[in-house]
C-alpha positions in Angstrom: 148.2 -96.3 -24.8 147.3 -99.4 -26.8 148.2 -99.6 -30.5 145.2 -99.8 -32.9 144.9 -103.4 -34.1 145.4 -104.0 -37.8 142.6 -106.6 -38.3 138.8 -106.1 -38.3 138.4 -108.7 -35.5 141.2 -107.0 -33.5 139.5 -103.6 -33.9 136.1 -105.0 -32.8 137.8 -106.6 -29.8 139.6 -103.3 -29.1 136.2 -101.4 -29.1 134.4 -104.1 -27.0 137.2 -104.0 -24.4 137.2 -100.2 -24.3 133.4 -100.1 -23.8 133.3 -103.1 -21.4 130.9 -104.7 -23.9 130.6 -108.4 -24.7 132.1 -109.5 -28.1 129.5 -110.8 -30.5 129.8 -114.6 -30.9 130.1 -116.8 -33.9 131.7 -114.2 -36.2 133.8 -115.1 -39.3 137.4 -113.7 -39.0 136.7 -111.1 -41.8 133.4 -110.0 -40.1 131.5 -110.3 -43.3 128.2 -112.0 -44.1 127.9 -114.4 -47.0 126.9 -111.5 -49.3 130.1 -109.6 -48.3 128.1 -107.0 -46.3 129.0 -106.4 -42.6 128.0 -109.3 -40.5 124.6 -108.6 -38.8 126.1 -109.3 -35.4 128.6 -106.4 -36.0 125.8 -104.1 -37.1 123.8 -104.9 -33.9 126.9 -104.3 -31.8 127.5 -100.9 -33.4 123.9 -100.0 -32.9 123.7 -101.1 -29.3 127.1 -99.7 -28.2 127.6 -96.7 -30.5 130.7 -98.2 -32.1 131.9 -97.0 -35.5 131.6 -99.3 -38.5 134.3 -97.1 -40.2 136.7 -97.8 -37.4 136.0 -101.6 -37.2 136.1 -102.3 -40.9 138.5 -99.7 -42.2 140.5 -98.6 -39.2 139.4 -95.0 -39.9 139.8 -93.0 -36.7 138.7 -89.6 -38.3 135.0 -90.1 -37.4 136.0 -90.9 -33.8 138.0 -87.8 -33.5 135.3 -85.6 -35.0 132.7 -87.1 -32.7 134.9 -86.6 -29.6 135.6 -83.0 -30.7 131.9 -82.2 -31.2 131.0 -83.8 -27.8 133.7 -81.7 -26.1 132.6 -78.5 -27.8 129.0 -79.2 -27.0 129.8 -79.6 -23.3 131.9 -76.4 -23.2 129.1 -74.3 -24.8 
């Protein structure tokens, strides 16, 4: 199992690799727009591939665990 990267860019790359999705191009290392909001390219990536902003920006895996659990329970019912 791969360790979770400690940087935003590393986590974005981790998700892209896991999903087999292309990395957005031209991103700043902190993945922030000029106004300090998430970069539009990252927002589009999350929308298009179902990636978690919480995981990419904060490293929060709780939402991923909850989603997986709900998906498994839904399939079992």
